[in-house]
LUMDREN-968379 format. One record per residue (C-alpha): residue number from 1; residue in one letter; chain; x, y, z. Coordinates in Angstrom, 1 decimal. Example, Ala and Ser with C-alpha at 12.3 -4.5 7.8 and 13.67 -1.06 7.14 Angstrom:
2
<site><voro>1</voro><drengu>a</drengu><kero>A</kero><X>12.3</X><Y>-4.5</Y><Z>7.8</Z></site>
<site><voro>2</voro><drengu>s</drengu><kero>A</kero><X>13.7</X><Y>-1.1</Y><Z>7.1</Z></site>
// end
This chain:
210
<site><voro>1</voro><drengu>m</drengu><kero>A</kero><X>105.0</X><Y>180.1</Y><Z>24.6</Z></site>
<site><voro>2</voro><drengu>l</drengu><kero>A</kero><X>104.5</X><Y>178.0</Y><Z>21.6</Z></site>
<site><voro>3</voro><drengu>k</drengu><kero>A</kero><X>107.0</X><Y>175.4</Y><Z>22.7</Z></site>
<site><voro>4</voro><drengu>k</drengu><kero>A</kero><X>105.2</X><Y>175.1</Y><Z>26.0</Z></site>
<site><voro>5</voro><drengu>s</drengu><kero>A</kero><X>101.7</X><Y>174.7</Y><Z>24.3</Z></site>
<site><voro>6</voro><drengu>q</drengu><kero>A</kero><X>103.2</X><Y>171.9</Y><Z>22.0</Z></site>
<site><voro>7</voro><drengu>n</drengu><kero>A</kero><X>104.7</X><Y>170.1</Y><Z>25.0</Z></site>
<site><voro>8</voro><drengu>d</drengu><kero>A</kero><X>101.4</X><Y>170.4</Y><Z>26.8</Z></site>
<site><voro>9</voro><drengu>f</drengu><kero>A</kero><X>99.6</X><Y>168.9</Y><Z>23.8</Z></site>
<site><voro>10</voro><drengu>l</drengu><kero>A</kero><X>102.0</X><Y>166.0</Y><Z>23.4</Z></site>
<site><voro>11</voro><drengu>e</drengu><kero>A</kero><X>101.7</X><Y>165.4</Y><Z>27.1</Z></site>
<site><voro>12</voro><drengu>l</drengu><kero>A</kero><X>98.0</X><Y>165.3</Y><Z>26.9</Z></site>
<site><voro>13</voro><drengu>f</drengu><kero>A</kero><X>98.1</X><Y>163.2</Y><Z>23.8</Z></site>
<site><voro>14</voro><drengu>n</drengu><kero>A</kero><X>100.4</X><Y>160.6</Y><Z>25.5</Z></site>
<site><voro>15</voro><drengu>v</drengu><kero>A</kero><X>98.1</X><Y>160.4</Y><Z>28.6</Z></site>
<site><voro>16</voro><drengu>a</drengu><kero>A</kero><X>95.0</X><Y>159.7</Y><Z>26.4</Z></site>
<site><voro>17</voro><drengu>g</drengu><kero>A</kero><X>96.9</X><Y>157.1</Y><Z>24.6</Z></site>
<site><voro>18</voro><drengu>l</drengu><kero>A</kero><X>97.9</X><Y>155.5</Y><Z>27.8</Z></site>
<site><voro>19</voro><drengu>l</drengu><kero>A</kero><X>94.2</X><Y>155.5</Y><Z>29.0</Z></site>
<site><voro>20</voro><drengu>l</drengu><kero>A</kero><X>93.0</X><Y>154.1</Y><Z>26.0</Z></site>
<site><voro>21</voro><drengu>a</drengu><kero>A</kero><X>95.5</X><Y>151.3</Y><Z>26.0</Z></site>
<site><voro>22</voro><drengu>f</drengu><kero>A</kero><X>94.4</X><Y>150.5</Y><Z>29.6</Z></site>
<site><voro>23</voro><drengu>v</drengu><kero>A</kero><X>90.7</X><Y>150.5</Y><Z>28.8</Z></site>
<site><voro>24</voro><drengu>l</drengu><kero>A</kero><X>91.4</X><Y>147.9</Y><Z>26.0</Z></site>
<site><voro>25</voro><drengu>i</drengu><kero>A</kero><X>93.7</X><Y>145.7</Y><Z>28.0</Z></site>
<site><voro>26</voro><drengu>s</drengu><kero>A</kero><X>91.2</X><Y>145.9</Y><Z>30.9</Z></site>
<site><voro>27</voro><drengu>a</drengu><kero>A</kero><X>88.3</X><Y>144.8</Y><Z>28.5</Z></site>
<site><voro>28</voro><drengu>s</drengu><kero>A</kero><X>90.3</X><Y>141.9</Y><Z>27.0</Z></site>
<site><voro>29</voro><drengu>i</drengu><kero>A</kero><X>91.3</X><Y>140.7</Y><Z>30.6</Z></site>
<site><voro>30</voro><drengu>t</drengu><kero>A</kero><X>88.0</X><Y>141.0</Y><Z>32.1</Z></site>
<site><voro>31</voro><drengu>g</drengu><kero>A</kero><X>85.7</X><Y>140.7</Y><Z>29.4</Z></site>
<site><voro>32</voro><drengu>c</drengu><kero>A</kero><X>87.0</X><Y>138.2</Y><Z>27.0</Z></site>
<site><voro>33</voro><drengu>a</drengu><kero>A</kero><X>85.2</X><Y>135.0</Y><Z>26.2</Z></site>
<site><voro>34</voro><drengu>s</drengu><kero>A</kero><X>88.1</X><Y>132.6</Y><Z>27.9</Z></site>
<site><voro>35</voro><drengu>t</drengu><kero>A</kero><X>87.6</X><Y>128.7</Y><Z>27.8</Z></site>
<site><voro>36</voro><drengu>s</drengu><kero>A</kero><X>86.7</X><Y>128.7</Y><Z>31.6</Z></site>
<site><voro>37</voro><drengu>m</drengu><kero>A</kero><X>84.1</X><Y>131.4</Y><Z>31.2</Z></site>
<site><voro>38</voro><drengu>m</drengu><kero>A</kero><X>82.3</X><Y>129.4</Y><Z>28.3</Z></site>
<site><voro>39</voro><drengu>r</drengu><kero>A</kero><X>82.6</X><Y>126.4</Y><Z>30.4</Z></site>
<site><voro>40</voro><drengu>s</drengu><kero>A</kero><X>81.0</X><Y>128.0</Y><Z>33.6</Z></site>
<site><voro>41</voro><drengu>a</drengu><kero>A</kero><X>78.2</X><Y>129.7</Y><Z>31.6</Z></site>
<site><voro>42</voro><drengu>s</drengu><kero>A</kero><X>74.7</X><Y>128.6</Y><Z>32.5</Z></site>
<site><voro>43</voro><drengu>i</drengu><kero>A</kero><X>73.8</X><Y>125.2</Y><Z>30.8</Z></site>
<site><voro>44</voro><drengu>e</drengu><kero>A</kero><X>70.6</X><Y>127.0</Y><Z>29.4</Z></site>
<site><voro>45</voro><drengu>a</drengu><kero>A</kero><X>72.5</X><Y>129.8</Y><Z>27.7</Z></site>
<site><voro>46</voro><drengu>g</drengu><kero>A</kero><X>72.4</X><Y>130.1</Y><Z>23.9</Z></site>
<site><voro>47</voro><drengu>e</drengu><kero>A</kero><X>70.2</X><Y>129.2</Y><Z>21.1</Z></site>
<site><voro>48</voro><drengu>a</drengu><kero>A</kero><X>68.6</X><Y>125.9</Y><Z>21.3</Z></site>
<site><voro>49</voro><drengu>k</drengu><kero>A</kero><X>67.1</X><Y>123.5</Y><Z>18.9</Z></site>
<site><voro>50</voro><drengu>t</drengu><kero>A</kero><X>65.7</X><Y>119.8</Y><Z>19.4</Z></site>
<site><voro>51</voro><drengu>f</drengu><kero>A</kero><X>66.6</X><Y>117.1</Y><Z>17.0</Z></site>
<site><voro>52</voro><drengu>n</drengu><kero>A</kero><X>64.5</X><Y>114.0</Y><Z>16.5</Z></site>
<site><voro>53</voro><drengu>a</drengu><kero>A</kero><X>67.4</X><Y>111.4</Y><Z>17.0</Z></site>
<site><voro>54</voro><drengu>s</drengu><kero>A</kero><X>69.0</X><Y>109.6</Y><Z>19.7</Z></site>
<site><voro>55</voro><drengu>f</drengu><kero>A</kero><X>71.7</X><Y>111.2</Y><Z>22.0</Z></site>
<site><voro>56</voro><drengu>e</drengu><kero>A</kero><X>74.4</X><Y>109.4</Y><Z>20.7</Z></site>
<site><voro>57</voro><drengu>k</drengu><kero>A</kero><X>73.8</X><Y>110.1</Y><Z>16.9</Z></site>
<site><voro>58</voro><drengu>v</drengu><kero>A</kero><X>73.2</X><Y>113.8</Y><Z>17.8</Z></site>
<site><voro>59</voro><drengu>l</drengu><kero>A</kero><X>76.6</X><Y>114.0</Y><Z>19.7</Z></site>
<site><voro>60</voro><drengu>e</drengu><kero>A</kero><X>78.5</X><Y>112.6</Y><Z>16.9</Z></site>
<site><voro>61</voro><drengu>a</drengu><kero>A</kero><X>76.8</X><Y>114.9</Y><Z>14.3</Z></site>
<site><voro>62</voro><drengu>a</drengu><kero>A</kero><X>77.7</X><Y>117.9</Y><Z>16.7</Z></site>
<site><voro>63</voro><drengu>r</drengu><kero>A</kero><X>81.3</X><Y>116.8</Y><Z>16.8</Z></site>
<site><voro>64</voro><drengu>k</drengu><kero>A</kero><X>81.5</X><Y>116.7</Y><Z>13.1</Z></site>
<site><voro>65</voro><drengu>s</drengu><kero>A</kero><X>79.8</X><Y>120.1</Y><Z>12.8</Z></site>
<site><voro>66</voro><drengu>v</drengu><kero>A</kero><X>83.0</X><Y>121.6</Y><Z>14.7</Z></site>
<site><voro>67</voro><drengu>t</drengu><kero>A</kero><X>85.2</X><Y>121.3</Y><Z>11.7</Z></site>
<site><voro>68</voro><drengu>q</drengu><kero>A</kero><X>82.6</X><Y>121.8</Y><Z>9.2</Z></site>
<site><voro>69</voro><drengu>s</drengu><kero>A</kero><X>82.0</X><Y>125.2</Y><Z>10.8</Z></site>
<site><voro>70</voro><drengu>g</drengu><kero>A</kero><X>85.5</X><Y>126.2</Y><Z>10.5</Z></site>
<site><voro>71</voro><drengu>l</drengu><kero>A</kero><X>86.0</X><Y>125.8</Y><Z>14.2</Z></site>
<site><voro>72</voro><drengu>e</drengu><kero>A</kero><X>88.7</X><Y>124.1</Y><Z>16.3</Z></site>
<site><voro>73</voro><drengu>f</drengu><kero>A</kero><X>88.1</X><Y>122.0</Y><Z>19.3</Z></site>
<site><voro>74</voro><drengu>e</drengu><kero>A</kero><X>89.2</X><Y>123.0</Y><Z>22.8</Z></site>
<site><voro>75</voro><drengu>e</drengu><kero>A</kero><X>87.3</X><Y>120.6</Y><Z>25.2</Z></site>
<site><voro>76</voro><drengu>d</drengu><kero>A</kero><X>85.1</X><Y>117.7</Y><Z>24.6</Z></site>
<site><voro>77</voro><drengu>t</drengu><kero>A</kero><X>83.8</X><Y>116.9</Y><Z>28.1</Z></site>
<site><voro>78</voro><drengu>q</drengu><kero>A</kero><X>80.9</X><Y>114.7</Y><Z>29.6</Z></site>
<site><voro>79</voro><drengu>l</drengu><kero>A</kero><X>78.9</X><Y>116.6</Y><Z>32.4</Z></site>
<site><voro>80</voro><drengu>d</drengu><kero>A</kero><X>76.8</X><Y>113.6</Y><Z>33.3</Z></site>
<site><voro>81</voro><drengu>d</drengu><kero>A</kero><X>75.1</X><Y>110.7</Y><Z>31.6</Z></site>
<site><voro>82</voro><drengu>q</drengu><kero>A</kero><X>72.7</X><Y>113.1</Y><Z>29.8</Z></site>
<site><voro>83</voro><drengu>t</drengu><kero>A</kero><X>74.8</X><Y>116.0</Y><Z>28.9</Z></site>
<site><voro>84</voro><drengu>w</drengu><kero>A</kero><X>77.8</X><Y>116.7</Y><Z>27.0</Z></site>
<site><voro>85</voro><drengu>i</drengu><kero>A</kero><X>79.6</X><Y>119.9</Y><Z>26.2</Z></site>
<site><voro>86</voro><drengu>i</drengu><kero>A</kero><X>82.1</X><Y>120.9</Y><Z>23.3</Z></site>
<site><voro>87</voro><drengu>i</drengu><kero>A</kero><X>83.9</X><Y>124.1</Y><Z>23.5</Z></site>
<site><voro>88</voro><drengu>c</drengu><kero>A</kero><X>85.5</X><Y>125.3</Y><Z>20.3</Z></site>
<site><voro>89</voro><drengu>n</drengu><kero>A</kero><X>87.1</X><Y>128.5</Y><Z>18.9</Z></site>
<site><voro>90</voro><drengu>k</drengu><kero>A</kero><X>87.8</X><Y>130.2</Y><Z>15.6</Z></site>
<site><voro>91</voro><drengu>g</drengu><kero>A</kero><X>91.2</X><Y>131.9</Y><Z>15.4</Z></site>
<site><voro>92</voro><drengu>v</drengu><kero>A</kero><X>92.4</X><Y>135.3</Y><Z>14.5</Z></site>
<site><voro>93</voro><drengu>t</drengu><kero>A</kero><X>91.3</X><Y>136.6</Y><Z>11.0</Z></site>
<site><voro>94</voro><drengu>g</drengu><kero>A</kero><X>91.8</X><Y>139.5</Y><Z>8.9</Z></site>
<site><voro>95</voro><drengu>w</drengu><kero>A</kero><X>88.3</X><Y>140.6</Y><Z>10.0</Z></site>
<site><voro>96</voro><drengu>s</drengu><kero>A</kero><X>88.2</X><Y>139.5</Y><Z>13.7</Z></site>
<site><voro>97</voro><drengu>w</drengu><kero>A</kero><X>90.2</X><Y>138.6</Y><Z>16.9</Z></site>
<site><voro>98</voro><drengu>g</drengu><kero>A</kero><X>88.3</X><Y>135.4</Y><Z>17.1</Z></site>
<site><voro>99</voro><drengu>e</drengu><kero>A</kero><X>85.3</X><Y>133.7</Y><Z>18.7</Z></site>
<site><voro>100</voro><drengu>r</drengu><kero>A</kero><X>84.5</X><Y>131.0</Y><Z>20.9</Z></site>
<site><voro>101</voro><drengu>a</drengu><kero>A</kero><X>81.5</X><Y>128.6</Y><Z>20.9</Z></site>
<site><voro>102</voro><drengu>r</drengu><kero>A</kero><X>79.9</X><Y>126.1</Y><Z>23.3</Z></site>
<site><voro>103</voro><drengu>i</drengu><kero>A</kero><X>77.8</X><Y>123.3</Y><Z>22.1</Z></site>
<site><voro>104</voro><drengu>t</drengu><kero>A</kero><X>75.7</X><Y>121.7</Y><Z>24.7</Z></site>
<site><voro>105</voro><drengu>v</drengu><kero>A</kero><X>74.2</X><Y>118.2</Y><Z>23.8</Z></site>
<site><voro>106</voro><drengu>q</drengu><kero>A</kero><X>71.4</X><Y>117.1</Y><Z>26.1</Z></site>
<site><voro>107</voro><drengu>k</drengu><kero>A</kero><X>69.4</X><Y>113.7</Y><Z>26.1</Z></site>
<site><voro>108</voro><drengu>k</drengu><kero>A</kero><X>65.6</X><Y>114.3</Y><Z>26.5</Z></site>
<site><voro>109</voro><drengu>s</drengu><kero>A</kero><X>64.4</X><Y>110.9</Y><Z>25.5</Z></site>
<site><voro>110</voro><drengu>e</drengu><kero>A</kero><X>65.4</X><Y>108.0</Y><Z>23.6</Z></site>
<site><voro>111</voro><drengu>s</drengu><kero>A</kero><X>64.4</X><Y>109.6</Y><Z>20.4</Z></site>
<site><voro>112</voro><drengu>k</drengu><kero>A</kero><X>64.8</X><Y>113.5</Y><Z>21.2</Z></site>
<site><voro>113</voro><drengu>t</drengu><kero>A</kero><X>68.1</X><Y>115.4</Y><Z>21.8</Z></site>
<site><voro>114</voro><drengu>l</drengu><kero>A</kero><X>68.6</X><Y>119.2</Y><Z>22.8</Z></site>
<site><voro>115</voro><drengu>v</drengu><kero>A</kero><X>71.3</X><Y>121.1</Y><Z>21.3</Z></site>
<site><voro>116</voro><drengu>r</drengu><kero>A</kero><X>72.3</X><Y>124.6</Y><Z>22.6</Z></site>
<site><voro>117</voro><drengu>v</drengu><kero>A</kero><X>74.9</X><Y>126.8</Y><Z>20.9</Z></site>
<site><voro>118</voro><drengu>l</drengu><kero>A</kero><X>76.3</X><Y>129.8</Y><Z>22.9</Z></site>
<site><voro>119</voro><drengu>t</drengu><kero>A</kero><X>78.8</X><Y>132.1</Y><Z>20.9</Z></site>
<site><voro>120</voro><drengu>r</drengu><kero>A</kero><X>81.0</X><Y>134.5</Y><Z>22.2</Z></site>
<site><voro>121</voro><drengu>r</drengu><kero>A</kero><X>83.8</X><Y>137.0</Y><Z>21.0</Z></site>
<site><voro>122</voro><drengu>k</drengu><kero>A</kero><X>87.2</X><Y>136.7</Y><Z>22.3</Z></site>
<site><voro>123</voro><drengu>l</drengu><kero>A</kero><X>87.7</X><Y>140.4</Y><Z>22.6</Z></site>
<site><voro>124</voro><drengu>p</drengu><kero>A</kero><X>84.3</X><Y>142.4</Y><Z>23.7</Z></site>
<site><voro>125</voro><drengu>t</drengu><kero>A</kero><X>85.4</X><Y>145.4</Y><Z>21.6</Z></site>
<site><voro>126</voro><drengu>n</drengu><kero>A</kero><X>85.7</X><Y>143.3</Y><Z>18.4</Z></site>
<site><voro>127</voro><drengu>i</drengu><kero>A</kero><X>82.5</X><Y>144.4</Y><Z>16.6</Z></site>
<site><voro>128</voro><drengu>t</drengu><kero>A</kero><X>83.3</X><Y>142.4</Y><Z>13.3</Z></site>
<site><voro>129</voro><drengu>a</drengu><kero>A</kero><X>83.2</X><Y>139.0</Y><Z>15.0</Z></site>
<site><voro>130</voro><drengu>t</drengu><kero>A</kero><X>80.7</X><Y>136.3</Y><Z>14.4</Z></site>
<site><voro>131</voro><drengu>w</drengu><kero>A</kero><X>77.7</X><Y>137.0</Y><Z>16.7</Z></site>
<site><voro>132</voro><drengu>d</drengu><kero>A</kero><X>76.1</X><Y>133.6</Y><Z>16.5</Z></site>
<site><voro>133</voro><drengu>f</drengu><kero>A</kero><X>77.5</X><Y>130.3</Y><Z>15.0</Z></site>
<site><voro>134</voro><drengu>s</drengu><kero>A</kero><X>74.2</X><Y>128.5</Y><Z>15.9</Z></site>
<site><voro>135</voro><drengu>p</drengu><kero>A</kero><X>72.5</X><Y>128.5</Y><Z>12.5</Z></site>
<site><voro>136</voro><drengu>e</drengu><kero>A</kero><X>75.6</X><Y>126.9</Y><Z>10.7</Z></site>
<site><voro>137</voro><drengu>i</drengu><kero>A</kero><X>76.1</X><Y>124.3</Y><Z>13.5</Z></site>
<site><voro>138</voro><drengu>f</drengu><kero>A</kero><X>72.5</X><Y>123.5</Y><Z>13.5</Z></site>
<site><voro>139</voro><drengu>s</drengu><kero>A</kero><X>72.4</X><Y>123.1</Y><Z>9.7</Z></site>
<site><voro>140</voro><drengu>n</drengu><kero>A</kero><X>75.6</X><Y>121.0</Y><Z>9.9</Z></site>
<site><voro>141</voro><drengu>i</drengu><kero>A</kero><X>74.2</X><Y>118.8</Y><Z>12.4</Z></site>
<site><voro>142</voro><drengu>e</drengu><kero>A</kero><X>70.9</X><Y>118.3</Y><Z>10.5</Z></site>
<site><voro>143</voro><drengu>s</drengu><kero>A</kero><X>72.9</X><Y>117.4</Y><Z>7.3</Z></site>
<site><voro>144</voro><drengu>n</drengu><kero>A</kero><X>75.0</X><Y>114.8</Y><Z>9.3</Z></site>
<site><voro>145</voro><drengu>l</drengu><kero>A</kero><X>71.8</X><Y>113.1</Y><Z>10.7</Z></site>
<site><voro>146</voro><drengu>q</drengu><kero>A</kero><X>70.4</X><Y>112.8</Y><Z>7.3</Z></site>
<site><voro>147</voro><drengu>i</drengu><kero>A</kero><X>73.4</X><Y>111.1</Y><Z>6.0</Z></site>
<site><voro>148</voro><drengu>v</drengu><kero>A</kero><X>73.2</X><Y>108.6</Y><Z>9.1</Z></site>
<site><voro>149</voro><drengu>k</drengu><kero>A</kero><X>69.4</X><Y>108.3</Y><Z>8.3</Z></site>
<site><voro>150</voro><drengu>s</drengu><kero>A</kero><X>70.1</X><Y>107.6</Y><Z>4.6</Z></site>
<site><voro>151</voro><drengu>t</drengu><kero>A</kero><X>72.8</X><Y>105.1</Y><Z>5.2</Z></site>
<site><voro>152</voro><drengu>s</drengu><kero>A</kero><X>70.6</X><Y>103.3</Y><Z>8.0</Z></site>
<site><voro>153</voro><drengu>s</drengu><kero>A</kero><X>67.9</X><Y>103.1</Y><Z>5.5</Z></site>
<site><voro>154</voro><drengu>a</drengu><kero>A</kero><X>69.9</X><Y>101.6</Y><Z>2.7</Z></site>
<site><voro>155</voro><drengu>l</drengu><kero>A</kero><X>71.3</X><Y>99.0</Y><Z>5.2</Z></site>
<site><voro>156</voro><drengu>k</drengu><kero>A</kero><X>67.8</X><Y>98.1</Y><Z>6.2</Z></site>
<site><voro>157</voro><drengu>t</drengu><kero>A</kero><X>66.6</X><Y>97.9</Y><Z>2.5</Z></site>
<site><voro>158</voro><drengu>d</drengu><kero>A</kero><X>69.7</X><Y>95.6</Y><Z>1.8</Z></site>
<site><voro>159</voro><drengu>q</drengu><kero>A</kero><X>69.7</X><Y>93.1</Y><Z>4.6</Z></site>
<site><voro>160</voro><drengu>s</drengu><kero>A</kero><X>72.8</X><Y>91.5</Y><Z>2.9</Z></site>
<site><voro>161</voro><drengu>l</drengu><kero>A</kero><X>75.3</X><Y>93.7</Y><Z>0.9</Z></site>
<site><voro>162</voro><drengu>k</drengu><kero>A</kero><X>75.3</X><Y>90.7</Y><Z>-1.6</Z></site>
<site><voro>163</voro><drengu>g</drengu><kero>A</kero><X>72.8</X><Y>92.7</Y><Z>-3.6</Z></site>
<site><voro>164</voro><drengu>i</drengu><kero>A</kero><X>75.2</X><Y>95.6</Y><Z>-4.2</Z></site>
<site><voro>165</voro><drengu>k</drengu><kero>A</kero><X>77.7</X><Y>95.1</Y><Z>-7.2</Z></site>
<site><voro>166</voro><drengu>g</drengu><kero>A</kero><X>79.6</X><Y>98.4</Y><Z>-6.9</Z></site>
<site><voro>167</voro><drengu>i</drengu><kero>A</kero><X>79.6</X><Y>102.1</Y><Z>-6.1</Z></site>
<site><voro>168</voro><drengu>v</drengu><kero>A</kero><X>79.1</X><Y>105.3</Y><Z>-8.3</Z></site>
<site><voro>169</voro><drengu>l</drengu><kero>A</kero><X>81.8</X><Y>108.1</Y><Z>-7.6</Z></site>
<site><voro>170</voro><drengu>p</drengu><kero>A</kero><X>80.9</X><Y>111.9</Y><Z>-8.0</Z></site>
<site><voro>171</voro><drengu>d</drengu><kero>A</kero><X>82.4</X><Y>111.9</Y><Z>-11.4</Z></site>
<site><voro>172</voro><drengu>g</drengu><kero>A</kero><X>80.0</X><Y>109.2</Y><Z>-12.6</Z></site>
<site><voro>173</voro><drengu>s</drengu><kero>A</kero><X>82.8</X><Y>106.6</Y><Z>-12.6</Z></site>
<site><voro>174</voro><drengu>v</drengu><kero>A</kero><X>81.8</X><Y>103.0</Y><Z>-11.3</Z></site>
<site><voro>175</voro><drengu>i</drengu><kero>A</kero><X>83.9</X><Y>100.9</Y><Z>-9.1</Z></site>
<site><voro>176</voro><drengu>e</drengu><kero>A</kero><X>82.6</X><Y>97.4</Y><Z>-9.4</Z></site>
<site><voro>177</voro><drengu>g</drengu><kero>A</kero><X>83.2</X><Y>94.7</Y><Z>-6.8</Z></site>
<site><voro>178</voro><drengu>k</drengu><kero>A</kero><X>82.0</X><Y>93.3</Y><Z>-3.4</Z></site>
<site><voro>179</voro><drengu>i</drengu><kero>A</kero><X>80.9</X><Y>95.6</Y><Z>-0.5</Z></site>
<site><voro>180</voro><drengu>l</drengu><kero>A</kero><X>83.0</X><Y>94.3</Y><Z>2.5</Z></site>
<site><voro>181</voro><drengu>k</drengu><kero>A</kero><X>81.6</X><Y>97.0</Y><Z>4.9</Z></site>
<site><voro>182</voro><drengu>m</drengu><kero>A</kero><X>79.4</X><Y>99.9</Y><Z>4.9</Z></site>
<site><voro>183</voro><drengu>s</drengu><kero>A</kero><X>78.9</X><Y>102.6</Y><Z>7.9</Z></site>
<site><voro>184</voro><drengu>a</drengu><kero>A</kero><X>77.8</X><Y>106.1</Y><Z>8.3</Z></site>
<site><voro>185</voro><drengu>d</drengu><kero>A</kero><X>81.2</X><Y>107.2</Y><Z>7.3</Z></site>
<site><voro>186</voro><drengu>t</drengu><kero>A</kero><X>82.8</X><Y>104.6</Y><Z>5.2</Z></site>
<site><voro>187</voro><drengu>v</drengu><kero>A</kero><X>82.3</X><Y>102.1</Y><Z>2.4</Z></site>
<site><voro>188</voro><drengu>i</drengu><kero>A</kero><X>84.8</X><Y>99.5</Y><Z>1.9</Z></site>
<site><voro>189</voro><drengu>i</drengu><kero>A</kero><X>84.7</X><Y>97.6</Y><Z>-1.4</Z></site>
<site><voro>190</voro><drengu>q</drengu><kero>A</kero><X>87.0</X><Y>94.7</Y><Z>-2.8</Z></site>
<site><voro>191</voro><drengu>t</drengu><kero>A</kero><X>87.3</X><Y>95.2</Y><Z>-6.5</Z></site>
<site><voro>192</voro><drengu>q</drengu><kero>A</kero><X>87.0</X><Y>92.5</Y><Z>-9.1</Z></site>
<site><voro>193</voro><drengu>d</drengu><kero>A</kero><X>90.9</X><Y>92.4</Y><Z>-9.4</Z></site>
<site><voro>194</voro><drengu>g</drengu><kero>A</kero><X>91.3</X><Y>91.9</Y><Z>-5.6</Z></site>
<site><voro>195</voro><drengu>k</drengu><kero>A</kero><X>92.1</X><Y>95.5</Y><Z>-4.4</Z></site>
<site><voro>196</voro><drengu>v</drengu><kero>A</kero><X>90.5</X><Y>96.6</Y><Z>-1.1</Z></site>
<site><voro>197</voro><drengu>l</drengu><kero>A</kero><X>89.4</X><Y>100.2</Y><Z>-1.4</Z></site>
<site><voro>198</voro><drengu>s</drengu><kero>A</kero><X>87.9</X><Y>102.6</Y><Z>1.2</Z></site>
<site><voro>199</voro><drengu>y</drengu><kero>A</kero><X>85.7</X><Y>105.7</Y><Z>0.2</Z></site>
<site><voro>200</voro><drengu>s</drengu><kero>A</kero><X>84.2</X><Y>108.4</Y><Z>2.5</Z></site>
<site><voro>201</voro><drengu>f</drengu><kero>A</kero><X>80.4</X><Y>107.7</Y><Z>2.3</Z></site>
<site><voro>202</voro><drengu>e</drengu><kero>A</kero><X>79.7</X><Y>111.4</Y><Z>2.6</Z></site>
<site><voro>203</voro><drengu>k</drengu><kero>A</kero><X>82.1</X><Y>112.8</Y><Z>0.2</Z></site>
<site><voro>204</voro><drengu>e</drengu><kero>A</kero><X>83.0</X><Y>110.2</Y><Z>-2.4</Z></site>
<site><voro>205</voro><drengu>v</drengu><kero>A</kero><X>79.9</X><Y>107.8</Y><Z>-2.7</Z></site>
<site><voro>206</voro><drengu>r</drengu><kero>A</kero><X>77.2</X><Y>109.1</Y><Z>-5.1</Z></site>
<site><voro>207</voro><drengu>g</drengu><kero>A</kero><X>75.2</X><Y>105.9</Y><Z>-5.5</Z></site>
<site><voro>208</voro><drengu>f</drengu><kero>A</kero><X>75.4</X><Y>102.1</Y><Z>-5.8</Z></site>
<site><voro>209</voro><drengu>v</drengu><kero>A</kero><X>75.3</X><Y>99.8</Y><Z>-8.6</Z></site>
<site><voro>210</voro><drengu>k</drengu><kero>A</kero><X>72.9</X><Y>96.8</Y><Z>-8.0</Z></site>
// end
């Protein structure tokens, strides 16, 4: 009698385990945030923020924000002449099965651009996944735009780069020479001994010597 009860319990336990597995598999198949689901979601879905900058500058800032936010590119697609979408993902970690995010960049005028960020968990039952990447992405876009603005202002102030005699690195050291090129991303300088060096404007240049 005891043996029969034990067998019944084990059979019930196995059935319960199979049912649980079926539920989890079904959820992962039907409810997960696949790339196609992110692509087909409403264009108005997600958190929104308007930036006072041109479409081209915001789009470039949004692209940079992907890796800055710890995400990886999956798709980078133009929907029409005023809309671009970027789909990215974060892989499996010790705390999460991963997430996907879609960044939609829409031109509203020559100086205003709307950005929407939609975040979805890859597995709907994953309660430890990040619920919303928008604060971090918006913050990174804003920072990237400020760098572009600062660079643009510097170039306008110095109509000729001849007035700049060198650059200051993060550790305080100075590289003296002639600035050959300066953009939002890169400063190229020819040193006094003839070497041509390239530095990241964002990460390696703290200031200029005039």
